[in-house]
N, C-alpha and C positions, 0 to 999 in steps of 0.2 A: 669803113671804120667810123663809128659814131662816138664823139669825144666826151661822153658822159658815162659814169658808172652804170646808171640804169638803162642806158641806151635810149632810143626814141620812145616817147610816150605813145599812147594808143592813137592819138590824132596824127602824130608825125609818122607812125608806122603805117597808118591808113594812106597817108599821102605818098609814102614810099611805094606801097602796093599799087596805088593808082598810077604811078609812073611805070609800072610793069616790072619793078625790081623785086625779085624773090627775097622774102625775109631771111632765108638761110644764107644770103649773100651779105647780110648786114651783121657787123660785130660791135658789141659794146666794148669800148676801150676803158677797162677798169684801171684807174690810177689809185692803187692802194699801197700799203707799206710793203715790206719785204715778204709779207705773208698775205694770203687771202685772194689771190687772183682767180682761183677756181670758184671759191664761194661767191665772189662778186659776180662772176660771169653767170653762174647758175641762178642768181637772184635777179638778174636784169630782166626787164619786161620783154626785150627782144628775144631772149633765150626762152622764157616761159610761155609767151603767147604767140610768137611768130617763127619758131624753129630757127632762131638766129644763133650766132656764135659769139665767142668771147676772145678778146685779146688783152694783153697786159703790156702796153708799150711804154710804161713809165712806172718804176718802182720807187715810191717816195718812202724810203725806209727810215727817215728821220734819225739816222745814225751813220757814222763814218768810222767804224772800228771793225775789228775782226768778228764781233757778234753779227754785224750786218752780213758778212760773207757766209757765216753759218746759217743764218735765217734764210738768206737767198738760196743757198744750197738745199735746205730743207724744203723750201717752196718749189724749187725746180723738180725735186723728187716727187712732190705731191702733184705738180702740173703734169709731168710726163708719166706718172703712175696711175692715171685714171683708166677706167674700163674703156673698151673700144668705142662705145656709143658716145660717151662724154669726150673722149680724146678727139674724135672726129670733128667736134664742134669748137675745140680750143685751137685757134688759128696761129697765135704768135705770143711769145713771152720774152721780154727783155730781162737782163740781169745786170747788176752793177755791183761789183765787189770793191767799192771805194774804201780806202783806208787813209784817213786824213784827220786832222784835228778839227773837231766840231763840238765845242763845249756848250753850245746853246741847245742841243738836242738830247732827248732822253733815250735810253737803250731799252725800248719796249716795242714789242711787235703787236700791233693791234689792227683789226679790220676797220676800226673807226678812223677814217681819214679826215674827219672834221677838224679844221684848224682851231675852232673855238675849244674843243675838247683838249687838243694838244696844248693850247695856251695854258689851260688849267694845270697841266702836268708840271710846268715850270722847267727850269734848266736842269741839266744833269748835275748832281752833286759832285 
């Protein structure tokens, strides 16, 4: 499990290969919102260039209401509804159906996990 959305870069991937580790055994750990785990995995360098796989072991949904549960459910359907080739490369997906008070977050699902972009959105009205 490689702890960055893009997975290892080309230099790091070459070092992994030099250790005799097959690229298909390496997974980019995509930390995205309640949506986007499949898209993030497919965009990772390890997926595109080294036959790697993808996992989503943390869903930063930036919301704690029932919309989060609905978005997580929709993403789980997307995750498990892929064709056999893609499915074989998606190794693990977590889900969190939190419902609590969280007034500082907006109720938006976006692939952009950049904290700077999120800061521009401001608090939920």
